N, C-alpha and C positions, 0 to 999 in steps of 0.2 A: 848496499848496506844491510838490507835483509839477509842476504846470503852470508855475509860475514858474521852478522849476530847469530844466525843459525848455527854456523860451523863453531864458533866460540862456545856457544851454549851446549851443544852436543859433546865437544871436547871436555868441558868442565863436567858435565853430568856423567860421561862414560869414565872418566878419571876417578870420580868419586865413588862409582859402583865397584871398580876394581880395587880401590885403596882398601876396602874393608876385609877383602879376603885374599890379599896378595900373599899372605904367608901360609894359606891353607890350600892343600891340594886334594881334591877327591882321591880316595882310595878304593873303598868298596862298601857294599850294603850288607848289613848283618841283621838276620832275623832269628830270634830264638823263641822257642815255645816250651812252656813249663806245665807240669801237672804234679799236684801234690795234695795228700790228705792233711788238713790242718786241724788240730784238735779244737775243742770248744773253748769258749772264753775269749778274752781279750789277748790272744796269742799270735806270735809271729813265727814263721818257719821259713828258714833259709833255704831256697830252691836252686840257687846257683851262685858262684863267685865269678865275676867278670874281672879280667885284667886289661887294662888300656895300655898297650905297648908304649915304650919311650919314643918320644918324637911324633906321637900321634895324639889326636883328640877324638872323642866320640860325641856325636849329637844324637840324643835319643829324641826321635821324631814322633813316636807313638807307642803306646802300651795299653794293655787291657788285662782284665781279670773278670772270670765269670765262674758260676758254679757248673759242675758237670751235668746238671739236669737242666732242661730247658724252661722249667717252670719257676716258680719264686725265686728271685735272687737275694741272697742273705747279705748282710753288711761285710764288705771285704775290702782289702786294699793291697796294691803293688807297690812296693817300695825299692828304692836304690839306697842302701844304707838306711838313713832315716827320713829320706826325701819322698814324699808321696807323688808317684808317677800317675796313678789311676785309682779311684775310690769309688765304691758303690754303696748307697745306703740301703736299708732294708726295702725290699719291694722293687729294687732297681729304679726307683722313680727319679733318683737324683745321682748323676755320675759326674766326677770331676777328672779331667784330664789335664795335667800340669806339664805340658811339653811346649817348646824344646827344652831339654836338659843337657847341659854341656858337661862332659867328663874329662879331666885332664889325666895324664898318664898316672897309673896307680891301680889298686885292687878295690873292688866294690862288691857289696852283697846284694844279692836279689832276693827279696823276701815277699812271701805272702802273709797278710795280716788278716786273721779272723776276728771280726768285731760282733760276732753273734754268740748266743749261748749254745749253739749245736756245732758239732764237728761237721766239716763238709769237705768234699773233693773239689779243688779249685784248679781251674786251668787259666793260663795267662800268657801273654806274649809281649815281646819288646821288638821295635824296629829301630835300628841304629844305622847311621851313616858314619863311616870312618874317614877322617881327613889326615893326610901327612902334614907335619909342621915343616914348611920349607924355610931354611935359614937365609 
């Protein structure tokens, strides 16, 4: 009886795990790095345009933004269109990472936002997992 219950429970749980991702198939990992001068004030600068191909989805698993200097971190933000992926407040004491973010096929702008009064050179990165949509 215990064996039968164990087999049924295992079968039920494993079918539930596969049911969520039955239509997605791993394709590749994409890593992007960016660097840009962002002018002072509450400004946004487009640093790249991403295009998710038809019949694919992208899962942004991680993103970051930082100043080109190791010292004091100014307020800055990394955005996909208007969605905040990563944000840092003045002094770098508070950081926000809003992942995962799923992108369907289409075009998206990658932007650096400067939320400080001084211009700065910002570096950023995105880590993305691409999946094929299986029909």
